[in-house]
N, C-alpha and C positions, 0 to 999 in steps of 0.2 A: 556751341558753348552753353545755350540756352537750356540743351537737354542735359547736359551735366549737372545745371544748376537744380534742374528738376528731379534729378535723382538724388541729389544731396540732400534735399529738402526732407525734413524729418516730419512726419505727421504726429501730432501727438496721440498718446495712447490714453484712452479714457481709464480712470480710475476705476477698481472694481468695488463694488459697493460690499459691504460686511454681509454676512449670511444672517437672514433673520434667525432668532432665536425660537426653538420650538416650544410649543405650547404644553402644558401638561394635558392638555384634552386630545392632542394628537397621540400621546402615549396611551391613553385609554383606549382608543381604536383597535391597538394590537390584540389579537386574541389571548385569552389566558393561557396559562401552562397546560392545563388538562383539556382545553379545546384542541391546542396544537397537538398534544399526545395523542387524543382520540383521531385526529384526522390522520397521523404517521400511522396509527395502529390500522386504521380503515384500508390506507394505501398500500401498505406492507400486505394485509391479507388479500387484497385485491392482485398484487403482484405474485404473491405465492399460488394464487390459483391459475396463473399463466405458466407454471414452471412444469415442465415434463420430468416427472420422477421416474427414476430406472424402477424395472420390476424387480420382483424377489430375486428371480435367476440372474439379473443383470448384476444385483449387488452382490450375491455370493460369489459370483464369476471373478468381478473385480477384485473382491476381499480375497479370495483364494491367489489371483495374481500377484497382489501386494505382498502377502505372506511369503510366496515363493521366493519375491525378490529380494526381501528383507533375509530370509534364510541365505540364499546365494551370496549376497554382499557380505553376511556374517562370517560365511565360511571363508571367503576370500581374505578378509580381515584377519580371522583366526590364522590362516596360513601363512600371511604376511609375517605376522607376529611372530609364530612359531619359529619361521626362517630366520628372521631378524634377531631374534633372540639367542638362536642357535650359533649364527653368525658372530655375534658379539661375544659369546662364551668361549668359542673357540679362538676369537683374536686376542681375549685376555688370556686365555691359558697358554697360547704360544708366547706372549711377552713376559709372563710370569715364570717361565722356563720349565714348567711342570707339566 
C-alpha cells in the first residue's frame, strides 16, 4: 500500500519563467543586408567552382537528344490527334445519316 501512495503522490511542476526580452543591442549584432548578400555571393562562387561543367561536345549531344525526343513525342501526339479526329468525324457522320 505504501508503494501505491508513493506512485499517487504528484510532484509539483516548477513554473516556467517568462522569456527575457531582447535588447536592441542584440539586434545590432546581426550583419547588415549587404554583408549577408556579399557572404552569400562568395559562397555561391566557391560552390560554382566545384561544379563539373559539361564539355561542348556533351552539351551538343544532350541538346540533340532532347530535340529528337521532342520531335518523336510531337509526332505521336499529332498521329493520335489525327486518328481521334477522324474517328469522331466518322461517328458523327454515321449518326447524321449522311
